[in-house]
N, C-alpha and C positions, 0 to 999 in steps of 0.2 A: 503493498500500500504506501504510495508516493505520500509526503509529509502534507503540501499543499492538503491533501482527503482525509490525511490525519486531521489535522484541523483546521478543520469542512467539521467534519461527525462532532471532534470535542463540540465544537461553539454550536453541533445544530441539538447534541445531549444536552447539553450543558443547559442550553433555553424550552428544546419539547422533550426533554428524556423520558419522563413521566408516562408522556401520548404514548411514544414510540413501544416505550417499554408493554403499557397494557394492550396496546395495540396485536403487539406480538411482530412490530416490522422490525426489519430485516439490520435496520441501521443503528436497532441501538445496542450502545454498546456493555458487552457481560462483561463481567469485575474478573484479571483475569493479569499473572505477570507478565510482562511483556519485553522483548530481547530485541532491541532491532529492530521495533518496531513490530513485531510478530507474536500473536500470543504462546508461549511457552505454562507444560505445567508444571506445578508444585517439585515435583520427581525428578524437571531437570533444570530448579535451579536452588533443589536445595543439597548443593555441598560440600560447605565450609562449615566450620565453626561460627563462626559469627561474621550477624547480616546485616543488613540496612536496611528497612523496607521505606524508601520514598512515595509521600500518595501526593499531587498532584492537587489545583484544588479546583472551584467551577468555570466548565468551560476549557479546562487543562489537559495538555495532552503528558509525556514522560518529558516531550523538546522545556516543555516552560524551565527545568533546570540548567540549561545548559548554557553555559560562558561563552563568553567572544573563541578563548584559545578550544572549544570542542570539546572541556571534561563538564564534569559536572561537578555537584555532592557526593555524588555515590561513589562513580572515579576518582575522586582524592580523598576520599575515605579511603577507600580502597587500597589506592595505593602510600598511603602516609599512614594509618592504622590497622591494613587488613581487616578492614569490612569489604567481604563479598554482594554489593548493591543490588536491590528487588526494586522494580520497577513495576509499580501498577496504575490497572488503565481502569476507569471505569466507569458507567453515566453518573455523571455529575446533577443529573434532573431528577434520579430520585431523591425518595425523602432522604435528608441520614439515616435515621434511624434505618432502615433498607439497606445502606449502605453499612452502618456500622457493624447490619447485623455479617453482613455480605465476608465482609473484613475477619470477621471476628472466623469465620467459617473457612476462606480461605489460606489462613492463618496456623490452623489445624490443618490442613491437611497437609501444609505445607511439613509441617516437625511430625505429621505422620508417615512420611514419604521419605523423610530426608534417610538419609543414608551410613550420613557420621553421623552422631550427638551434638544437636546446635546449647552452646554454653554463652549465647547471648546473641536475642533482637534488638536492636538498632529500629527505633520509630520512630522520622522525620516527617511532620505534614507538613504541605505548604498551603497556606487561606483552609477552603473547608475542608481537603485531607485532615489537620488537626481536629478535627470537628470529629470527622471519621475511625481517626485515633481513638478519642476520649470516648467515638459513642461506641469502640469496635473495644475498650477496656473495661466498659461495661456493660457487654453482654456477657465478659469474660468473671467478670464478675459473678454475675450471677446466674449465670450455666457450671462452669466449671470448663478448662479449660488447656488443654497442653502446649500452647507457648506463651501463654503469659509468662509462669514461672520465669522465660529466659529472659524476660527484660527488666534492665536494668533502667533505663532512663528512654525518656521522649522527647524530641523538639520540636516544635510551633513555632511553623514562619510567618508571621503577620495572616493568625489565625482571629477569627477576633468569636472571642472567649466569652462576651456582653454579647453577642450582635451586631447587624449592621443598623444601625437609621438609616439610611438609601435608602431598604429593603422594608426598611417600618414606618418611612413617610408615606412612599407608595401602598402600601395596605392601610393606612389612613385615606387616604386619597381615593383609593379606588373602590374601599365603604362606601364616602361621601359623595360621590360621583352615583354610586349604584342605588342611593336611598333617595334621591334624585327625580321626582316624579318625570321626566321628560326622555324619550326615546334616543336621541344622540349623546345624552350624555352615561348614559343606561348601556349604550353601544362601547362609549371608552370602558364602561368598569367593568366591560365583560374584555373586551382585548387584554385589558390590564393582568385581571383574574387568571392567562391565558397562558404566565409567568408561570415555570415547570416547578414544582414542590422544594424541589431543591435549593433554589431559589428563595423561594417562603419562607425553609428553615435558617437562613440565612441571621433575619432579622432580629431573630431572636437566642438563635444559636442551642438552638433544641437539639437532641442530643437521645426525645423516647419520647416515643406517641404521643404518652398522656401528655406531654410539654407540646405537642403537636396544640393536641385534642385543648387544651387549657389557653395556647394560640389563639384557639378562633373563638373563643369565649367573649373575647375585650376588642378592646377597639385604641389604648392604649398605645403611648407614642414613648413612651415608658421599659428597663429590661424588665420582665419579671423574675422573680426568684428561679435563681440555678440551682435544682433539688440535686445533678448529677457533681458526683466532688473529685479531684484531680484525685489519684490511687496514691497514699501513701508511700507505698511500699517501691515507688519509684521516683529517681528523681528528673523532675521536669525543668526544662529551659525557654525561656519564653522569645522571641523575639521581634519587636516591631519595628515599626519604619515613622520619619514625620516629618517629610519635606518641608514645609517650614523653618525656618532655623529658630523664629522667635519663637520663646515655650509659651506663650496662652496659644499663639493657632493654631503648632503643633499639638499642643494634646488638644487641638479643638476635631481638628482635619487630618490629623496622622499621615497614615500614605496614601492618605485620595479617598478612602476606599473604608478601611478600618481607624477605627479611634487609636488613640495609643490606650489608655483605658482598653479598648476592649481587646486589644493586641497585647496588654498584658495580663491579662483578666481583671486588673480593676487594683494591679499591683505599682505600676507607675501614678497614683494618685492615691488620695485616699478613701478614696471606697475601699480599701482594701480592709478595712478596720470594721469594715459591715459588719452586722452581725453573722450576711446570710455570705462574708466570704467564702470561697470554699476552703483554701486551702492557706496559708501565708506557706510564704517561700524566700529561697534566702535572698541577697539586691542581688550578687553578683550570680544571681540562672535568670532573673531579668532584664538584656538587651535596646534602649531603643538606639536607633540607626540614621542618624536622622540626616537630611537630604535625601532621603530613598525609596523612591516608589511601590506600593503593593508589587507589581509584577517583578521590577528590578529583586526584588530581600528574595526570587527563589533563585537566581545565577546572581550573587552579588561574591567578591574575593571576599569584603569585610566581614560582613555576614557566614562569609565557613570559615574565616578566621579564628568566632567566637565560635562555630559547632566543632571545629578542630580541637580548642584547647576543652570545651565544657566536656568530650570523648575523652581526651587525655587524663582525664579528673578521676578521684574513684567514686560512684555515686554515693559511698552511702559516703 
């Protein structure tokens, strides 16, 4: 499959992937590991004791990790620290909880098919990919898993842990238009609602179906309480971008899509002291990158420098 077609399918799945899956359309992307653009079975990739699983974001494929020199975070971790990179491709338009469940099952198959004992699995997620990691970890803790005991560290890059305000605004506008007794405004509302379940889940970073049900019952612009905590047995590291260099504007606009407070799970502001904070993190586990936009976070050498430093530390 050509790179251009892969990118087009990635965007298509992000926009209407839930519809493609419901209708059995062959353009829907199944969750799989990929190598050189082609799907590979878990048995073909589970050939090392140290693995890094890279999960991209909305409308992205594994190409989002590519750096100007052709390397990526996975290949650099392989050459620098001996991690074997595993790239995940999935239908980003599906609900985050569905993709989290699929990822948990894929990782179980990976461990079950491994020809060697897997000593460590490093989780690395970009944007929506970080929410999938959190959802998959939640599934693993509630249903048991083969892979979670091997996870010592999770790294989230540009992940909207507290949701994406732009999607929340879009949700409210769509509902308000739908409430107006005018066929044209209602049509506009219906068109707005065509965005995928995956996009809608980004508004409040919904990790479970019960969270999604609560969202449908409200019209609030605020983040709801997030009941799914970061797992305490894993070392968590967060990277957020901040395009404006002036602190007040940087906090507000973040990387252009994800505010700093959301990208740092509230740890870069006083909101980390709120009663429902998911878990306090050491300050050096949270990095805010000035002058770096959302997509660039997935393939920036300065971001990789932090990733490498964290992976060289004892996760305990």
